[in-house]
N, C-alpha and C positions, 0 to 999 in steps of 0.2 A: 504494500500500500504506500503510494507516494502522495504528495500534496495535491497534484493535479487530479488523480483518481479520487482522492478524498472530497475535492470540490464537486466532482461529478456525483458522488454518493450523496452529498448534501442536497444537490438539486433533486435527486430522486426522493430523498426523505422529506423534502419540502412539499411534495405533491399532496399528501393527505392533509397537511396543515393548510395549504392553499385552498383545497376543497372545503374544509371545515369553515374557514374564515368566509369564503364566498357565500356559503349557505347559512352562516350565522345570522342572528337577528339582533344586530346592534347598529347604531348610527355610524355610517362610514364603512360598513363591511365591504362594499364593492371597491371602494378606494383602497382599503387595506389589502384585499386580495390582489388588486392590481400591483401594489407595491411589492408583495411577495413574489409575484410573477416577474417584476422588474429585477428583483434580487436574484431570482433563478436565472434570468437572462444574463446578468452580470457574471454569475458563476460559470455560465457556458463560455463566455469570452475568456474569463480568468483561467479556467482549467486548461484551455488550449494555449494561452499565453505562457502559463507556468510550465506546462509540459515542454514547450519549445525552449523557453528561457533557461530552465533548470535541467535540460536534457533528460526529461522524465517521460518521454514518449514510450508507451508500451503497447503491445498488441491488445491487451485487455482494455486499456484506456481508449484505444482507437475503436474498439467494439462498443464499449459502454457509453461513451459520449454521445454518439448519434442516437442510441437507444433512449437515453435519458431525455434528449431533446424531443424526440418523437412522442414519447409518453407525455411529457409536459404539454406540448402543443395540442396533442389529440385530446387530452383531458380538458384543457381550456376550451377548445372548440366544441366539445360535447356539452360542457356546462353552459356555454354561451348559447348553443342551439336550444337547450332546454329553456333558457331565460328569454331569448329572443325567438320564441317558437313561431317561426314563419318560414315559408319556402324561400323568402328573400334572403334569409340568413343561412338556412340549412343547405341550400344548393352550393354556395361557395365554400362552406365548411366541409361538405362532403367531397367536393373537388379536391380540397387541400389534403384531407385525410387519405383519399384514394391515391393521390399522387405520391404521398409519402410511402405508402405500402408498395406501390408499383416500382418506384425508383429504388427503394431499399432492396426489393427482390431482384431488380435488374442489376444492382451493384453486386449483390451476393453471387448471382449467376455469372456475371462478367469476371468476378474474382476467381471463380472456379475454372473459367476459361483462360486464366492468366492474362486478363485484359482489363483489370480494375482501373487503370489509368484512362481508359476510353470514357468512363463515366465519372471521373473525378469531379469534385465540386468546382463549379465555375463561377465567374463573376455574377451571372444572372441568378444563379441559385442563392448567392449571398444577398443580392438585392431583394429577391423574393422573400428570403427569411427575415430581413430587416423590416420590410414593409408589413409582413405578416405579424411580426412581434409587436410593432407599433400599433397595428390595428387591434390586436388582442388586448394590449395594454389599455387602449382607449375604451374598448367595449367592456372590459372587466371593470373599469372605473365608472361605467355608465349605469345609471339606474334606468331600466326600460321605461319607467314612468316619469323619468326626469327630463332634463333639458334636451329638446329634440335635436338641436344643432350638434350637441356633443356626441350622442350616439349615432347621429347621421354622419358625422365625420368618420366614426368607426366603421359604419357600413360602407362608406365610400372607399376607405382604405382596405377593407376586407375584399371588396370587388377588385381593386387594383391588385391585391395579393393573389386573388384567384386567377386573374388574367396572367400574371407573371408565373403562377404555378403551372398553368396550361402550357405557356410558352417554354418554360424550362423543361417540363416533361417531354415536350416535342423535341427539343434540342438534344436531350439525353438519349431519347429513343433513336433519333436520327444518327447520332454519333455511334450508337451500338448496332445500327441496322444491318451493316454488312455481316456482322457476326451472327446476329439474330436471323437474318435472311438465310444464311447458310444452314442453320439448324432447321429452318422450316421446310427446306427442300427435301 
């Protein structure tokens, strides 16, 4: 166990706290859950930084970090879909969750083909993740019965994130297509 992996474990351990606070009944619980999510996002950046800076990159950390990220984002999107119970939210949330599953499976399959670098995280994936995290932060902090412009901003950002999600999925699939196509023949 190194410091970078410890930060990843903290992110996973924060998830039940994050859920409990989001569903708690106290003034400011939406904002508090959003702050917990922000702290989890910071640990995501920090564990990668520490792993590189302290030369603590491990195969276990490389496995666990994206798993922790996907669990955190998926849990947040499911909670928000329950709170903003509308196809207008559920559709982009479902697109994002489906893309995460698809690209994770693609990366695993490509790794088995010794082609992991073909679907390495690119700049568009990083932009998508940043917009997605900001959208989730805004929506977590938003009371669905509250100020419309604030959660409206969150909805706008979630749609931008969904579009970036589709585009990045397309680019990853296109990059892998020659290898995938050979398997389909």
